[in-house]
PASEBA-1860 file (N, C-alpha, C; in nm, 3 decimals):
! residues 173
1> XXXXXXXX> 0.076/-0.123/-0.014/-0.038/-0.005/0.041/0.072/0.186/-0.011 ~ -0.025/0.241/-0.104/0.135/0.328/-0.046/0.095/0.460/0.053 ~ 0.186/0.509/0.047/0.217/0.624/0.171/0.105/0.668/0.154 ~ 0.032/0.682/0.315/-0.109/0.795/0.305/-0.084/0.943/0.339 ~ -0.111/1.048/0.190/-0.068/1.141/0.194/-0.218/1.277/0.211 ~ -0.291/1.217/0.113/-0.425/1.267/0.089/-0.540/1.192/0.194 ~ -0.576/1.329/0.303/-0.671/1.262/0.396/-0.834/1.320/0.375 ~ -0.946/1.273/0.327/-1.085/1.349/0.312/-1.059/1.257/0.410
9> XXXXXXXX> -1.128/1.377/0.543/-1.168/1.385/0.681/-1.348/1.416/0.683 ~ -1.446/1.279/0.714/-1.562/1.305/0.793/-1.597/1.419/0.854 ~ -1.705/1.548/0.795/-1.648/1.647/0.909/-1.847/1.671/0.917 ~ -1.905/1.700/1.063/-1.993/1.645/1.109/-2.006/1.780/1.123 ~ -1.960/1.902/1.153/-1.955/1.947/1.236/-1.957/2.023/1.398 ~ -1.948/1.880/1.424/-1.887/1.877/1.525/-1.750/1.808/1.630 ~ -1.689/1.835/1.755/-1.593/1.858/1.793/-1.507/1.714/1.786 ~ -1.586/1.610/1.761/-1.439/1.493/1.729/-1.444/1.547/1.577
17> XXXXXXXX> -1.485/1.495/1.478/-1.466/1.610/1.323/-1.348/1.652/1.347 ~ -1.357/1.767/1.406/-1.305/1.933/1.422/-1.132/1.872/1.464 ~ -1.158/1.773/1.611/-1.057/1.800/1.692/-0.925/1.720/1.566 ~ -1.031/1.564/1.516/-0.947/1.439/1.401/-0.916/1.562/1.256 ~ -0.979/1.578/1.245/-0.902/1.743/1.124/-0.824/1.844/1.154 ~ -0.780/1.864/1.291/-0.691/1.950/1.334/-0.525/1.874/1.336 ~ -0.548/1.783/1.415/-0.477/1.660/1.427/-0.364/1.562/1.305 ~ -0.467/1.557/1.250/-0.445/1.545/1.112/-0.344/1.634/1.022
25> XXXXXXXX> -0.384/1.776/1.036/-0.370/1.862/0.963/-0.229/1.913/1.032 ~ -0.222/1.886/1.128/-0.090/1.928/1.204/0.042/1.811/1.217 ~ 0.004/1.662/1.135/0.085/1.519/1.193/0.157/1.556/1.025 ~ 0.112/1.682/0.915/0.132/1.657/0.793/0.049/1.644/0.652 ~ -0.027/1.594/0.741/-0.141/1.520/0.627/-0.222/1.576/0.501 ~ -0.171/1.630/0.421/-0.291/1.750/0.364/-0.502/1.637/0.356 ~ -0.550/1.746/0.417/-0.669/1.688/0.450/-0.779/1.762/0.378 ~ -0.826/1.691/0.360/-1.007/1.786/0.317/-1.142/1.703/0.340
33> XXXXXXXX> -1.188/1.800/0.402/-1.279/1.794/0.521/-1.433/1.745/0.376 ~ -1.554/1.680/0.422/-1.653/1.639/0.335/-1.720/1.651/0.419 ~ -1.904/1.745/0.347/-2.009/1.718/0.516/-2.043/1.637/0.431 ~ -2.097/1.546/0.483/-2.235/1.474/0.453/-2.395/1.444/0.461 ~ -2.485/1.488/0.381/-2.625/1.566/0.438/-2.689/1.402/0.325 ~ -2.726/1.379/0.480/-2.860/1.238/0.514/-2.915/1.257/0.528 ~ -2.980/1.357/0.575/-3.173/1.373/0.579/-3.176/1.530/0.554 ~ -3.344/1.616/0.533/-3.407/1.656/0.394/-3.487/1.723/0.496
41> XXXXXXXX> -3.513/1.782/0.610/-3.582/1.808/0.660/-3.589/1.911/0.761 ~ -3.708/1.965/0.799/-3.710/2.063/0.906/-3.780/1.993/1.067 ~ -3.711/2.039/1.189/-3.697/1.966/1.286/-3.885/2.063/1.356 ~ -3.905/2.018/1.445/-4.081/2.047/1.465/-4.076/2.243/1.463 ~ -3.939/2.320/1.509/-3.969/2.425/1.456/-3.949/2.519/1.367 ~ -3.963/2.387/1.230/-3.901/2.452/1.121/-3.780/2.462/1.039 ~ -3.667/2.436/1.125/-3.514/2.442/1.104/-3.512/2.325/1.013 ~ -3.374/2.303/1.001/-3.297/2.207/0.985/-3.156/2.207/0.981
49> XXXXXXXX> -3.145/2.123/1.143/-2.991/2.109/1.233/-2.896/2.091/1.122 ~ -2.971/2.042/0.946/-2.795/1.995/0.891/-2.727/2.109/0.877 ~ -2.833/2.242/0.817/-2.775/2.356/0.793/-2.690/2.415/0.879 ~ -2.723/2.390/1.031/-2.636/2.435/1.128/-2.532/2.349/1.103 ~ -2.516/2.234/1.107/-2.418/2.113/1.135/-2.351/2.158/0.977 ~ -2.391/2.212/0.851/-2.296/2.241/0.766/-2.210/2.403/0.750 ~ -2.319/2.446/0.842/-2.200/2.597/0.856/-2.092/2.554/0.926 ~ -2.123/2.515/1.057/-1.976/2.453/1.116/-1.930/2.374/1.110
57> XXXXXXXX> -1.926/2.287/0.995/-1.818/2.195/0.962/-1.757/2.286/0.862 ~ -1.847/2.409/0.774/-1.779/2.433/0.703/-1.672/2.634/0.809 ~ -1.699/2.643/0.905/-1.629/2.727/0.976/-1.490/2.646/0.979 ~ -1.531/2.542/1.040/-1.357/2.485/1.121/-1.289/2.437/0.976 ~ -1.353/2.373/0.883/-1.267/2.426/0.737/-1.175/2.548/0.698 ~ -1.251/2.599/0.725/-1.220/2.739/0.696/-1.038/2.834/0.790 ~ -1.151/2.835/0.891/-0.990/2.800/1.050/-0.906/2.752/1.016 ~ -0.947/2.588/0.952/-0.834/2.465/0.959/-0.708/2.500/0.791
65> XXXXXXXX> -0.808/2.638/0.665/-0.759/2.593/0.545/-0.716/2.475/0.455 ~ -0.818/2.445/0.473/-0.790/2.271/0.413/-0.964/2.305/0.341 ~ -0.886/2.227/0.224/-1.050/2.246/0.107/-1.178/2.193/0.219 ~ -1.266/2.187/0.122/-1.424/2.155/0.203/-1.529/2.125/0.110 ~ -1.578/2.004/0.106/-1.792/1.949/0.014/-1.818/1.912/0.056 ~ -1.940/1.956/0.021/-2.047/1.882/0.068/-2.060/1.744/-0.079 ~ -2.159/1.655/0.001/-2.185/1.525/-0.090/-2.327/1.545/-0.012 ~ -2.398/1.470/-0.128/-2.541/1.464/-0.032/-2.601/1.303/-0.077
73> XXXXXXXX> -2.674/1.270/0.054/-2.674/1.072/0.045/-2.820/1.049/0.119 ~ -2.857/1.152/0.033/-3.011/1.188/0.105/-3.119/1.039/0.029 ~ -3.087/1.039/-0.068/-3.117/0.898/-0.133/-3.106/0.830/-0.068 ~ -2.928/0.776/-0.103/-2.893/0.668/-0.016/-2.957/0.605/0.112 ~ -2.917/0.740/0.239/-3.005/0.700/0.304/-3.139/0.693/0.301 ~ -3.219/0.701/0.247/-3.372/0.662/0.278/-3.367/0.534/0.245 ~ -3.308/0.454/0.128/-3.258/0.345/0.076/-3.245/0.229/0.180 ~ -3.126/0.298/0.241/-3.033/0.192/0.224/-3.021/0.154/0.355
81> XXXXXXXX> -3.041/0.269/0.490/-3.089/0.292/0.598/-3.199/0.262/0.656 ~ -3.278/0.353/0.579/-3.426/0.507/0.688/-3.534/0.333/0.692 ~ -3.530/0.320/0.543/-3.628/0.219/0.459/-3.613/0.112/0.589 ~ -3.505/0.011/0.597/-3.455/-0.049/0.665/-3.506/-0.064/0.780 ~ -3.477/0.047/0.806/-3.497/0.034/0.980/-3.671/0.059/1.047 ~ -3.686/0.103/0.942/-3.837/0.051/0.960/-3.934/-0.088/0.937 ~ -3.837/-0.100/0.807/-3.863/-0.234/0.803/-3.852/-0.331/0.914 ~ -3.731/-0.346/0.989/-3.662/-0.350/1.137/-3.847/-0.345/1.233
89> XXXXXXXX> -3.839/-0.270/1.202/-3.994/-0.186/1.348/-4.118/-0.323/1.351 ~ -4.172/-0.255/1.234/-4.234/-0.309/1.197/-4.301/-0.455/1.234 ~ -4.114/-0.522/1.209/-4.095/-0.676/1.223/-4.089/-0.707/1.387 ~ -4.129/-0.596/1.472/-4.062/-0.644/1.617/-3.940/-0.572/1.672 ~ -3.836/-0.564/1.549/-3.751/-0.567/1.617/-3.661/-0.472/1.656 ~ -3.566/-0.396/1.686/-3.516/-0.344/1.678/-3.307/-0.267/1.671 ~ -3.404/-0.224/1.537/-3.240/-0.199/1.468/-3.182/-0.042/1.510 ~ -3.056/-0.069/1.485/-2.927/0.036/1.501/-2.882/0.095/1.371
97> XXXXXXXX> -2.938/0.254/1.327/-2.932/0.254/1.238/-2.775/0.298/1.201 ~ -2.760/0.339/1.292/-2.585/0.384/1.319/-2.513/0.250/1.206 ~ -2.532/0.133/1.248/-2.404/0.020/1.246/-2.464/0.016/1.020 ~ -2.513/0.055/1.004/-2.605/0.072/0.879/-2.581/0.187/0.760 ~ -2.593/0.241/0.840/-2.549/0.390/0.798/-2.375/0.356/0.799 ~ -2.313/0.291/0.843/-2.093/0.336/0.904/-2.131/0.239/0.722 ~ -2.238/0.104/0.744/-2.186/0.011/0.577/-2.198/0.015/0.504 ~ -2.362/0.153/0.499/-2.367/0.187/0.337/-2.356/0.305/0.288
105> XXXXXXXX> -2.393/0.419/0.388/-2.321/0.572/0.324/-2.123/0.593/0.382 ~ -2.143/0.610/0.512/-2.017/0.618/0.502/-1.902/0.544/0.466 ~ -1.852/0.388/0.460/-1.789/0.336/0.409/-1.797/0.262/0.333 ~ -1.929/0.317/0.239/-1.938/0.267/0.119/-1.946/0.354/0.015 ~ -2.069/0.439/0.038/-2.090/0.601/-0.081/-1.942/0.685/-0.060 ~ -1.880/0.824/0.127/-1.853/0.841/0.125/-1.701/0.779/0.091 ~ -1.658/0.656/0.132/-1.556/0.603/0.119/-1.496/0.583/-0.078 ~ -1.588/0.562/-0.099/-1.583/0.557/-0.301/-1.553/0.707/-0.327
113> XXXXXXXX> -1.633/0.773/-0.260/-1.640/0.940/-0.326/-1.469/0.992/-0.256 ~ -1.403/0.967/-0.176/-1.266/1.007/-0.108/-1.229/0.952/-0.206 ~ -1.200/0.834/-0.218/-1.131/0.775/-0.269/-1.142/0.802/-0.447 ~ -1.216/0.723/-0.479/-1.214/0.759/-0.641/-1.252/0.917/-0.694 ~ -1.323/0.993/-0.646/-1.386/1.151/-0.661/-1.267/1.203/-0.636 ~ -1.253/1.210/-0.544/-1.103/1.331/-0.426/-0.944/1.290/-0.476 ~ -0.977/1.165/-0.493/-0.843/1.112/-0.524/-0.768/1.149/-0.364 ~ -0.896/1.072/-0.259/-0.794/1.083/-0.155/-0.759/0.926/-0.095
121> XXXXXXXX> -0.607/0.892/-0.050/-0.616/0.836/0.000/-0.619/0.729/0.121 ~ -0.664/0.784/0.180/-0.801/0.715/0.312/-0.893/0.816/0.349 ~ -1.000/0.763/0.440/-1.076/0.836/0.458/-1.088/0.843/0.628 ~ -1.064/0.935/0.727/-1.080/0.965/0.853/-1.177/1.012/0.898 ~ -1.319/0.980/1.060/-1.364/1.041/1.103/-1.355/1.086/1.233 ~ -1.361/1.181/1.245/-1.414/1.126/1.440/-1.421/1.113/1.537 ~ -1.570/0.976/1.487/-1.599/0.949/1.584/-1.469/0.819/1.624 ~ -1.493/0.758/1.725/-1.438/0.637/1.787/-1.263/0.691/1.750
129> XXXXXXXX> -1.287/0.838/1.829/-1.165/0.902/1.800/-1.068/0.792/1.956 ~ -1.113/0.756/2.034/-1.040/0.744/2.130/-1.142/0.556/2.190 ~ -1.093/0.430/2.114/-1.133/0.363/2.126/-1.078/0.178/2.202 ~ -1.109/0.073/2.246/-1.054/-0.002/2.198/-1.129/-0.163/2.046 ~ -1.041/-0.236/2.074/-1.059/-0.347/1.928/-1.179/-0.399/1.935 ~ -1.199/-0.392/2.101/-1.335/-0.453/2.100/-1.461/-0.338/2.119 ~ -1.472/-0.220/2.111/-1.546/-0.076/2.087/-1.565/-0.075/1.907 ~ -1.444/-0.143/1.852/-1.385/-0.146/1.679/-1.552/-0.260/1.640
137> XXXXXXXX> -1.473/-0.310/1.655/-1.605/-0.426/1.601/-1.726/-0.408/1.721 ~ -1.788/-0.350/1.819/-1.917/-0.331/1.794/-1.921/-0.228/1.664 ~ -1.845/-0.118/1.681/-1.882/-0.017/1.538/-1.881/-0.067/1.387 ~ -1.850/-0.125/1.391/-1.860/-0.247/1.262/-1.943/-0.337/1.230 ~ -1.939/-0.390/1.306/-2.047/-0.507/1.342/-1.997/-0.590/1.291 ~ -1.923/-0.680/1.205/-1.853/-0.704/1.107/-1.961/-0.759/0.935 ~ -2.001/-0.657/0.993/-2.107/-0.651/0.848/-2.071/-0.573/0.725 ~ -1.890/-0.517/0.763/-1.885/-0.483/0.577/-1.659/-0.544/0.599
145> XXXXXXXX> -1.635/-0.579/0.518/-1.453/-0.598/0.493/-1.419/-0.478/0.583 ~ -1.341/-0.433/0.617/-1.290/-0.277/0.640/-1.193/-0.273/0.482 ~ -1.217/-0.146/0.452/-1.155/-0.124/0.364/-1.004/-0.050/0.372 ~ -0.907/-0.122/0.271/-0.737/-0.079/0.292/-0.730/0.072/0.352 ~ -0.764/0.190/0.261/-0.808/0.306/0.229/-0.861/0.368/0.338 ~ -0.927/0.301/0.453/-0.971/0.349/0.579/-0.849/0.362/0.683 ~ -0.901/0.507/0.727/-0.719/0.582/0.794/-0.723/0.539/0.945 ~ -0.677/0.452/0.935/-0.660/0.364/1.124/-0.548/0.425/1.246
153> XXXXXXXX> -0.477/0.534/1.226/-0.423/0.593/1.295/-0.535/0.657/1.391 ~ -0.534/0.637/1.531/-0.588/0.651/1.654/-0.518/0.775/1.758 ~ -0.632/0.937/1.790/-0.568/1.012/1.793/-0.623/1.036/1.955 ~ -0.535/0.981/2.068/-0.610/0.977/2.238/-0.645/1.122/2.296 ~ -0.737/1.180/2.256/-0.810/1.240/2.242/-0.885/1.260/2.407 ~ -0.903/1.286/2.479/-0.892/1.329/2.628/-1.042/1.449/2.628 ~ -1.000/1.551/2.570/-1.080/1.689/2.579/-1.092/1.769/2.424 ~ -1.175/1.650/2.359/-1.180/1.760/2.195/-1.236/1.835/2.275
161> XXXXXXXX> -1.240/1.920/2.349/-1.309/2.052/2.351/-1.241/2.144/2.357 ~ -1.168/2.099/2.459/-1.040/2.159/2.514/-0.971/2.247/2.450 ~ -0.911/2.078/2.365/-0.825/2.106/2.229/-0.844/2.211/2.174 ~ -0.947/2.120/2.128/-1.005/2.271/1.973/-0.963/2.408/2.063 ~ -0.986/2.486/2.203/-1.014/2.562/2.222/-0.811/2.645/2.226 ~ -0.740/2.500/2.300/-0.617/2.529/2.291/-0.598/2.615/2.178 ~ -0.643/2.560/2.054/-0.579/2.491/1.924/-0.584/2.656/1.898 ~ -0.716/2.687/1.915/-0.736/2.903/1.832/-0.689/2.928/1.914
169> XXXXX> -0.595/2.914/2.018/-0.450/2.973/2.103/-0.387/3.012/2.096 ~ -0.328/2.875/1.961/-0.155/2.829/1.880/-0.139/2.811/2.077 ~ -0.170/2.669/2.135/-0.115/2.589/2.136/-0.124/2.478/2.132 ~ -0.050/2.443/2.188/-0.040/2.198/2.093/-0.080/2.175/2.276 ~ -0.051/2.069/2.204/-0.138/1.966/2.315/-0.017/1.808/2.278
END
């Protein structure tokens, strides 16, 4: 496998993915942030929280001076995750949509976009930045074989918010 130089970081707008992008950049990787829009609706107050998450992710990428892209997997999420969840509820089962989202959206559609379209060497996320092997196995649930370009570097993040605030002040952790 070639050396990893260009890493696409899935950006949610939250602290975990922001810190992951920051640490990747600090370690010398060429980082590109990608925001996935997986849902398209308004909440009970008429607001779309996805828009706020998008703005937060965009601001982080601007602050880090890294390229930023948005991809829409609304249709894919509906067909491959949400519909399955409804079917499982109908059968009296309690599904975990996060596992299906990881399998179909994050580690399939986003992964292929990162590698195929953006030319990345690897894909990183802020989720499970501090886990054990057992946690990772639960996370992946053996639904999919791990792609070779899934970024395997783990960051020991004790308090992501403190790290992010300190990085804004030029401090190193």
